[in-house]
TIRO-2110 file (N, C-alpha, C; in Angstrom, 1 decimal):
// TIRO-2110
3.3, 19.3, -9.9, N, 1, A
4.4, 18.2, -9.9, CA, 1, A
3.9, 17.0, -10.7, C, 1, A
4.7, 16.5, -11.5, N, 2, A
4.3, 15.4, -12.4, CA, 2, A
4.1, 14.1, -11.6, C, 2, A
3.4, 13.1, -12.1, N, 3, A
3.1, 11.9, -11.3, CA, 3, A
4.3, 11.1, -10.8, C, 3, A
5.4, 11.1, -11.6, N, 4, A
6.6, 10.3, -11.2, CA, 4, A
7.2, 11.0, -10.0, C, 4, A
7.4, 12.4, -10.0, N, 5, A
8.0, 13.1, -8.9, CA, 5, A
7.1, 13.0, -7.7, C, 5, A
5.8, 13.1, -7.9, N, 6, A
4.8, 13.0, -6.8, CA, 6, A
4.9, 11.6, -6.1, C, 6, A
5.1, 10.6, -6.9, N, 7, A
5.3, 9.2, -6.4, CA, 7, A
6.5, 9.1, -5.6, C, 7, A
7.6, 9.6, -6.1, N, 8, A
8.9, 9.5, -5.4, CA, 8, A
8.8, 10.2, -4.0, C, 8, A
8.3, 11.4, -4.0, N, 9, A
8.1, 12.2, -2.8, CA, 9, A
7.2, 11.4, -1.8, C, 9, A
6.1, 10.9, -2.3, N, 10, A
5.2, 10.2, -1.4, CA, 10, A
5.8, 8.9, -0.9, C, 10, A
6.6, 8.2, -1.7, N, 11, A
7.3, 7.0, -1.2, CA, 11, A
8.3, 7.4, -0.1, C, 11, A
9.1, 8.4, -0.3, N, 12, A
10.1, 8.8, 0.7, CA, 12, A
9.4, 9.2, 2.0, C, 12, A
8.3, 10.0, 1.9, N, 13, A
7.6, 10.4, 3.1, CA, 13, A
6.9, 9.3, 3.8, C, 13, A
6.3, 8.3, 3.0, N, 14, A
5.7, 7.1, 3.6, CA, 14, A
6.8, 6.4, 4.4, C, 14, A
7.9, 6.2, 3.8, N, 15, A
9.0, 5.4, 4.5, CA, 15, A
9.4, 6.1, 5.8, C, 15, A
9.5, 7.4, 5.7, N, 16, A
9.8, 8.2, 6.9, CA, 16, A
8.8, 8.0, 8.0, C, 16, A
7.5, 8.1, 7.7, N, 17, A
6.5, 7.8, 8.7, CA, 17, A
6.6, 6.5, 9.3, C, 17, A
6.8, 5.4, 8.5, N, 18, A
6.9, 4.1, 9.0, CA, 18, A
8.1, 4.0, 9.9, C, 18, A
9.3, 4.6, 9.4, N, 19, A
10.5, 4.5, 10.3, CA, 19, A
10.3, 5.2, 11.6, C, 19, A
9.5, 6.3, 11.6, N, 20, A
9.2, 7.0, 12.8, CA, 20, A
8.4, 6.2, 13.8, C, 20, A
7.4, 5.5, 13.2, N, 21, A
6.6, 4.6, 14.0, CA, 21, A
7.4, 3.4, 14.6, C, 21, A
8.3, 2.9, 13.8, N, 22, A
9.2, 1.8, 14.3, CA, 22, A
10.1, 2.4, 15.4, C, 22, A
10.7, 3.5, 15.2, N, 23, A
11.6, 4.1, 16.2, CA, 23, A
10.8, 4.4, 17.5, C, 23, A
9.6, 4.7, 17.4, N, 24, A
8.7, 5.0, 18.6, CA, 24, A
8.1, 3.7, 19.2, C, 24, A
8.4, 2.6, 18.6, N, 25, A
7.9, 1.3, 19.0, CA, 25, A
6.4, 1.3, 19.0, C, 25, A
5.8, 1.9, 17.9, N, 26, A
4.4, 1.9, 17.7, CA, 26, A
3.9, 1.4, 16.4, C, 26, A
4.7, 0.5, 15.8, N, 27, A
4.3, -0.1, 14.5, CA, 27, A
3.9, -1.6, 14.7, C, 27, A
4.8, -2.3, 15.4, N, 28, A
4.5, -3.7, 15.6, CA, 28, A
3.4, -3.9, 16.7, C, 28, A
2.4, -4.7, 16.3, N, 29, A
1.3, -4.9, 17.2, CA, 29, A
1.6, -5.5, 18.5, C, 29, A
0.9, -5.2, 19.5, N, 30, A
1.1, -5.7, 20.9, CA, 30, A
-0.1, -6.6, 21.3, C, 30, A
-1.1, -6.6, 20.5, N, 31, A
-2.3, -7.4, 20.8, CA, 31, A
-2.4, -8.6, 19.8, C, 31, A
-2.8, -9.8, 20.2, N, 32, A
-2.8, -10.9, 19.3, CA, 32, A
-3.6, -10.7, 18.0, C, 32, A
-4.7, -10.0, 18.2, N, 33, A
-5.5, -9.7, 17.0, CA, 33, A
-4.8, -8.8, 16.0, C, 33, A
-4.1, -7.8, 16.5, N, 34, A
-3.3, -6.9, 15.7, CA, 34, A
-2.2, -7.7, 15.0, C, 34, A
-1.5, -8.5, 15.8, N, 35, A
-0.4, -9.3, 15.3, CA, 35, A
-0.9, -10.3, 14.2, C, 35, A
-2.1, -10.9, 14.4, N, 36, A
-2.6, -11.7, 13.3, CA, 36, A
-2.9, -11.0, 12.0, C, 36, A
-3.4, -9.8, 12.2, N, 37, A
-3.7, -8.9, 11.0, CA, 37, A
-2.3, -8.6, 10.3, C, 37, A
-1.3, -8.3, 11.1, N, 38, A
0.0, -7.9, 10.5, CA, 38, A
0.6, -9.1, 9.8, C, 38, A
0.4, -10.3, 10.3, N, 39, A
1.0, -11.5, 9.7, CA, 39, A
0.2, -11.7, 8.4, C, 39, A
-1.1, -11.5, 8.4, N, 40, A
-1.9, -11.7, 7.2, CA, 40, A
-1.5, -10.6, 6.1, C, 40, A
-1.2, -9.4, 6.6, N, 41, A
-0.7, -8.4, 5.7, CA, 41, A
0.6, -8.7, 5.0, C, 41, A
1.5, -9.3, 5.8, N, 42, A
2.8, -9.7, 5.3, CA, 42, A
2.6, -10.8, 4.2, C, 42, A
1.8, -11.8, 4.6, N, 43, A
1.5, -12.9, 3.6, CA, 43, A
0.8, -12.3, 2.3, C, 43, A
-0.1, -11.4, 2.4, N, 44, A
-0.7, -10.7, 1.3, CA, 44, A
0.4, -10.0, 0.4, C, 44, A
1.3, -9.3, 1.1, N, 45, A
2.4, -8.6, 0.4, CA, 45, A
3.3, -9.6, -0.4, C, 45, A
3.6, -10.8, 0.3, N, 46, A
4.4, -11.8, -0.4, CA, 46, A
3.7, -12.4, -1.6, C, 46, A
2.4, -12.7, -1.4, N, 47, A
1.6, -13.2, -2.5, CA, 47, A
1.6, -12.2, -3.7, C, 47, A
1.4, -11.0, -3.4, N, 48, A
1.3, -10.0, -4.4, CA, 48, A
2.6, -9.8, -5.1, C, 48, A
3.7, -9.8, -4.4, N, 49, A
5.1, -9.7, -5.0, CA, 49, A
5.3, -11.0, -5.9, C, 49, A
5.0, -12.1, -5.3, N, 50, A
5.2, -13.4, -6.0, CA, 50, A
4.4, -13.4, -7.4, C, 50, A
3.2, -12.9, -7.3, N, 51, A
2.3, -12.8, -8.5, CA, 51, A
2.9, -11.8, -9.5, C, 51, A
3.4, -10.7, -9.0, N, 52, A
3.9, -9.7, -9.8, CA, 52, A
5.1, -10.2, -10.6, C, 52, A
5.8, -11.1, -10.0, N, 53, A
7.0, -11.7, -10.7, CA, 53, A
8.3, -11.0, -10.5, C, 53, A
9.2, -11.2, -11.4, N, 54, A
10.5, -10.7, -11.3, CA, 54, A
10.6, -9.2, -11.7, C, 54, A
9.5, -8.5, -11.7, N, 55, A
9.5, -7.1, -12.1, CA, 55, A
10.1, -6.3, -10.9, C, 55, A
10.8, -5.2, -11.2, N, 56, A
11.4, -4.5, -10.1, CA, 56, A
10.4, -3.4, -9.5, C, 56, A
10.8, -3.0, -8.3, N, 57, A
10.0, -1.9, -7.7, CA, 57, A
10.5, -0.6, -8.2, C, 57, A
9.6, 0.3, -8.5, N, 58, A
9.9, 1.6, -9.0, CA, 58, A
9.4, 2.7, -8.1, C, 58, A
10.3, 3.5, -7.5, N, 59, A
9.9, 4.5, -6.6, CA, 59, A
9.1, 5.6, -7.3, C, 59, A
9.3, 5.7, -8.6, N, 60, A
8.5, 6.6, -9.5, CA, 60, A
7.2, 6.1, -10.0, C, 60, A
6.8, 4.9, -9.5, N, 61, A
5.6, 4.2, -9.9, CA, 61, A
5.5, 4.0, -11.4, C, 61, A
6.7, 3.8, -12.1, N, 62, A
6.7, 3.5, -13.5, CA, 62, A
6.1, 2.1, -13.7, C, 62, A
5.2, 2.0, -14.7, N, 63, A
4.7, 0.7, -15.0, CA, 63, A
5.8, -0.2, -15.5, C, 63, A
5.8, -1.5, -15.2, N, 64, A
6.9, -2.4, -15.6, CA, 64, A
6.6, -3.1, -16.9, C, 64, A
7.6, -3.6, -17.5, N, 65, A
7.4, -4.4, -18.7, CA, 65, A
6.7, -5.7, -18.4, C, 65, A
6.0, -6.2, -19.4, N, 66, A
5.3, -7.5, -19.2, CA, 66, A
3.8, -7.4, -19.1, C, 66, A
3.2, -6.3, -19.3, N, 67, A
1.8, -6.2, -19.3, CA, 67, A
1.1, -6.0, -17.9, C, 67, A
-0.1, -5.8, -18.0, N, 68, A
-0.9, -5.5, -16.8, CA, 68, A
-1.2, -6.8, -16.0, C, 68, A
-0.9, -6.8, -14.7, N, 69, A
-1.1, -8.0, -13.9, CA, 69, A
-2.5, -8.0, -13.4, C, 69, A
-3.3, -9.0, -13.7, N, 70, A
-4.7, -9.1, -13.2, CA, 70, A
-5.1, -10.5, -12.6, C, 70, A
-4.1, -11.2, -12.2, N, 71, A
-4.3, -12.5, -11.6, CA, 71, A
-3.8, -12.5, -10.1, C, 71, A
-4.0, -13.6, -9.4, N, 72, A
-3.6, -13.7, -8.0, CA, 72, A
-4.4, -12.6, -7.2, C, 72, A
-3.7, -11.9, -6.3, N, 73, A
-4.5, -10.9, -5.5, CA, 73, A
-4.9, -9.8, -6.3, C, 73, A
-4.3, -9.5, -7.5, N, 74, A
-4.6, -8.4, -8.4, CA, 74, A
-6.0, -8.7, -9.0, C, 74, A
-6.5, -9.9, -8.9, N, 75, A
-7.8, -10.2, -9.4, CA, 75, A
-8.9, -9.6, -8.6, C, 75, A
-8.6, -9.4, -7.3, N, 76, A
-9.6, -8.9, -6.3, CA, 76, A
-9.4, -7.4, -6.0, C, 76, A
-8.2, -6.9, -6.0, N, 77, A
-7.9, -5.5, -5.8, CA, 77, A
-6.7, -5.1, -6.5, C, 77, A
-6.7, -3.8, -7.0, N, 78, A
-5.7, -3.3, -7.8, CA, 78, A
-4.4, -3.0, -7.1, C, 78, A
-4.4, -2.8, -5.8, N, 79, A
-3.2, -2.4, -5.1, CA, 79, A
-3.1, -3.3, -3.8, C, 79, A
-2.9, -4.6, -4.0, N, 80, A
-2.7, -5.4, -2.8, CA, 80, A
-1.5, -5.1, -1.9, C, 80, A
-0.4, -4.6, -2.5, N, 81, A
0.7, -4.3, -1.7, CA, 81, A
0.4, -3.1, -0.8, C, 81, A
-0.2, -2.0, -1.4, N, 82, A
-0.6, -0.9, -0.6, CA, 82, A
-1.6, -1.3, 0.5, C, 82, A
-2.5, -2.1, 0.1, N, 83, A
-3.5, -2.6, 1.1, CA, 83, A
-2.8, -3.3, 2.2, C, 83, A
-1.8, -4.1, 1.9, N, 84, A
-1.0, -4.8, 3.0, CA, 84, A
-0.3, -3.8, 3.9, C, 84, A
0.3, -2.8, 3.3, N, 85, A
1.0, -1.7, 4.0, CA, 85, A
0.0, -1.1, 5.0, C, 85, A
-1.2, -0.7, 4.5, N, 86, A
-2.1, 0.0, 5.3, CA, 86, A
-2.7, -0.9, 6.4, C, 86, A
-2.9, -2.2, 6.1, N, 87, A
-3.3, -3.2, 7.2, CA, 87, A
-2.2, -3.3, 8.2, C, 87, A
-1.0, -3.5, 7.8, N, 88, A
0.1, -3.6, 8.7, CA, 88, A
0.2, -2.3, 9.6, C, 88, A
0.2, -1.2, 9.0, N, 89, A
0.3, 0.1, 9.7, CA, 89, A
-0.8, 0.3, 10.7, C, 89, A
-2.1, 0.2, 10.3, N, 90, A
-3.2, 0.5, 11.2, CA, 90, A
-3.4, -0.6, 12.3, C, 90, A
-3.1, -1.9, 11.9, N, 91, A
-3.2, -2.9, 12.9, CA, 91, A
-2.2, -2.7, 14.0, C, 91, A
-1.0, -2.2, 13.7, N, 92, A
0.0, -1.9, 14.6, CA, 92, A
-0.3, -0.7, 15.5, C, 92, A
-0.7, 0.4, 14.9, N, 93, A
-1.0, 1.6, 15.6, CA, 93, A
-2.2, 1.4, 16.5, C, 93, A
-3.2, 0.8, 16.0, N, 94, A
-4.4, 0.7, 16.8, CA, 94, A
-4.4, -0.4, 17.9, C, 94, A
-3.3, -1.3, 17.9, N, 95, A
-3.2, -2.3, 18.9, CA, 95, A
-2.2, -2.0, 20.0, C, 95, A
-1.7, -0.8, 20.0, N, 96, A
-0.6, -0.5, 20.9, CA, 96, A
-1.1, -0.3, 22.4, C, 96, A
-2.2, 0.3, 22.5, N, 97, A
-2.8, 0.6, 23.9, CA, 97, A
-4.3, 0.9, 23.7, C, 97, A
-5.0, 1.2, 24.7, N, 98, A
-6.4, 1.5, 24.6, CA, 98, A
-6.6, 2.7, 23.7, C, 98, A
-5.8, 3.7, 23.8, N, 99, A
-5.9, 4.9, 23.0, CA, 99, A
-4.5, 5.1, 22.4, C, 99, A
-4.4, 5.0, 21.1, N, 100, A
-3.1, 5.3, 20.5, CA, 100, A
-2.6, 6.7, 20.8, C, 100, A
-1.3, 7.0, 20.8, N, 101, A
-0.8, 8.3, 21.0, CA, 101, A
-1.2, 9.2, 19.8, C, 101, A
-1.3, 10.5, 20.1, N, 102, A
-1.6, 11.4, 19.0, CA, 102, A
-0.5, 11.4, 17.9, C, 102, A
0.7, 11.3, 18.3, N, 103, A
1.8, 11.2, 17.3, CA, 103, A
1.6, 10.0, 16.4, C, 103, A
1.3, 8.8, 17.0, N, 104, A
1.2, 7.6, 16.2, CA, 104, A
0.0, 7.8, 15.3, C, 104, A
-1.1, 8.3, 15.7, N, 105, A
-2.3, 8.6, 14.8, CA, 105, A
-1.9, 9.5, 13.7, C, 105, A
-1.2, 10.6, 14.0, N, 106, A
-0.8, 11.6, 13.0, CA, 106, A
0.1, 10.9, 12.0, C, 106, A
1.1, 10.1, 12.4, N, 107, A
2.0, 9.5, 11.5, CA, 107, A
1.2, 8.5, 10.6, C, 107, A
0.3, 7.7, 11.2, N, 108, A
-0.5, 6.7, 10.5, CA, 108, A
-1.4, 7.4, 9.4, C, 108, A
-2.0, 8.6, 9.8, N, 109, A
-2.8, 9.3, 8.9, CA, 109, A
-2.0, 9.9, 7.7, C, 109, A
-0.8, 10.4, 8.1, N, 110, A
0.1, 10.9, 7.0, CA, 110, A
0.6, 9.8, 6.1, C, 110, A
0.9, 8.6, 6.7, N, 111, A
1.3, 7.5, 5.8, CA, 111, A
0.2, 7.1, 4.9, C, 111, A
-1.0, 7.1, 5.4, N, 112, A
-2.2, 6.7, 4.6, CA, 112, A
-2.3, 7.7, 3.4, C, 112, A
-2.2, 9.0, 3.7, N, 113, A
-2.3, 10.0, 2.6, CA, 113, A
-1.2, 9.7, 1.6, C, 113, A
0.0, 9.5, 2.1, N, 114, A
1.1, 9.3, 1.1, CA, 114, A
0.9, 8.0, 0.3, C, 114, A
0.3, 7.0, 0.9, N, 115, A
-0.1, 5.8, 0.1, CA, 115, A
-1.0, 6.2, -1.0, C, 115, A
-2.0, 6.9, -0.7, N, 116, A
-3.0, 7.3, -1.7, CA, 116, A
-2.5, 8.3, -2.8, C, 116, A
-1.5, 9.1, -2.4, N, 117, A
-0.9, 10.0, -3.4, CA, 117, A
-0.1, 9.1, -4.4, C, 117, A
0.6, 8.1, -3.9, N, 118, A
1.3, 7.2, -4.7, CA, 118, A
0.4, 6.4, -5.6, C, 118, A
-0.7, 5.9, -5.0, N, 119, A
-1.7, 5.1, -5.8, CA, 119, A
-2.3, 5.9, -7.0, C, 119, A
-2.6, 7.2, -6.7, N, 120, A
-3.2, 8.1, -7.8, CA, 120, A
-2.1, 8.3, -8.9, C, 120, A
-0.9, 8.5, -8.5, N, 121, A
0.2, 8.7, -9.5, CA, 121, A
0.4, 7.5, -10.3, C, 121, A
0.4, 6.3, -9.6, N, 122, A
0.6, 5.1, -10.3, CA, 122, A
-0.6, 4.8, -11.3, C, 122, A
-1.8, 5.0, -10.8, N, 123, A
-2.9, 4.7, -11.7, CA, 123, A
-2.9, 5.6, -12.9, C, 123, A
-2.5, 6.9, -12.8, N, 124, A
-2.4, 7.8, -13.9, CA, 124, A
-1.4, 7.2, -14.9, C, 124, A
-0.2, 6.8, -14.4, N, 125, A
0.8, 6.2, -15.3, CA, 125, A
0.3, 4.9, -15.9, C, 125, A
-0.4, 4.1, -15.2, N, 126, A
-0.9, 2.8, -15.7, CA, 126, A
-1.9, 3.0, -16.8, C, 126, A
-2.8, 4.0, -16.6, N, 127, A
-3.8, 4.3, -17.7, CA, 127, A
-3.1, 4.8, -19.0, C, 127, A
-2.0, 5.5, -18.8, N, 128, A
-1.3, 6.0, -20.0, CA, 128, A
-0.6, 4.8, -20.7, C, 128, A
-0.2, 3.8, -20.0, N, 129, A
0.6, 2.7, -20.5, CA, 129, A
-0.2, 1.6, -21.0, C, 129, A
-1.3, 1.2, -20.3, N, 130, A
-2.1, 0.1, -20.6, CA, 130, A
-3.5, 0.5, -20.9, C, 130, A
-3.9, 0.4, -22.2, N, 131, A
-5.3, 0.8, -22.5, CA, 131, A
-6.3, -0.1, -21.8, C, 131, A
-6.0, -1.3, -21.4, N, 132, A
-7.0, -2.2, -20.7, CA, 132, A
-7.1, -1.8, -19.3, C, 132, A
-6.4, -0.8, -18.8, N, 133, A
-6.4, -0.5, -17.3, CA, 133, A
-7.8, 0.0, -16.9, C, 133, A
-8.4, 0.8, -17.7, N, 134, A
-9.8, 1.4, -17.3, CA, 134, A
-10.8, 0.3, -17.1, C, 134, A
-10.8, -0.7, -18.0, N, 135, A
-11.7, -1.9, -17.8, CA, 135, A
-11.4, -2.7, -16.6, C, 135, A
-10.1, -2.9, -16.3, N, 136, A
-9.6, -3.6, -15.1, CA, 136, A
-10.1, -2.8, -13.9, C, 136, A
-9.9, -1.5, -13.9, N, 137, A
-10.2, -0.7, -12.7, CA, 137, A
-11.7, -0.7, -12.5, C, 137, A
-12.5, -0.8, -13.6, N, 138, A
-14.0, -0.8, -13.4, CA, 138, A
-14.5, -2.0, -12.7, C, 138, A
-13.8, -3.1, -12.9, N, 139, A
-14.2, -4.4, -12.3, CA, 139, A
-13.5, -4.8, -11.0, C, 139, A
-12.4, -4.1, -10.7, N, 140, A
-11.6, -4.5, -9.5, CA, 140, A
-11.5, -3.3, -8.6, C, 140, A
-11.6, -3.6, -7.3, N, 141, A
-11.6, -2.6, -6.3, CA, 141, A
-10.2, -2.1, -6.0, C, 141, A
-10.0, -0.9, -5.5, N, 142, A
-8.7, -0.3, -5.3, CA, 142, A
-8.0, -0.9, -4.1, C, 142, A
-8.6, -0.9, -3.0, N, 143, A
-7.9, -1.3, -1.7, CA, 143, A
-8.6, -2.4, -1.0, C, 143, A
-9.9, -2.3, -0.9, N, 144, A
-10.7, -3.3, -0.1, CA, 144, A
-11.6, -4.1, -1.1, C, 144, A
-11.2, -5.4, -1.3, N, 145, A
-12.0, -6.2, -2.2, CA, 145, A
-13.5, -6.2, -2.0, C, 145, A
-14.2, -6.1, -3.0, N, 146, A
-15.7, -6.1, -3.0, CA, 146, A
-16.3, -4.8, -2.4, C, 146, A
-15.5, -3.8, -1.9, N, 147, A
-16.0, -2.6, -1.2, CA, 147, A
-15.5, -1.4, -1.9, C, 147, A
-14.2, -1.1, -1.9, N, 148, A
-13.7, 0.2, -2.4, CA, 148, A
-12.4, 0.0, -3.1, C, 148, A
END
């Protein structure tokens, strides 16, 4: 499957996992620490979108016009929006009760996999479009600043 098709499928499946968690009331945090992490994740997502500018979202992970963005949160990690989604997701699932349900854990794991499928497809397309992407990737972490 080509990267664009892989990205579209991963996006749809990720959205379905998140929708399933919402419908099961297992996405929004119930503990103050989890809620604080989710608020931080939403703020990170807003900062990243603001920095990204008026560019549109592409379900196929198509690089947008205007060049490679390496400022704002993109200075510290290559995928701050995906990082925010993962923080929101795991903070919610892990703060539901002492032990999350098996279904919630399975949906969260699947959503995480779909995020990484999308990230890989997007990075492949970015490398093809922007020759400077390899140098940017070498100095900027993918999901966790200063770590990974």
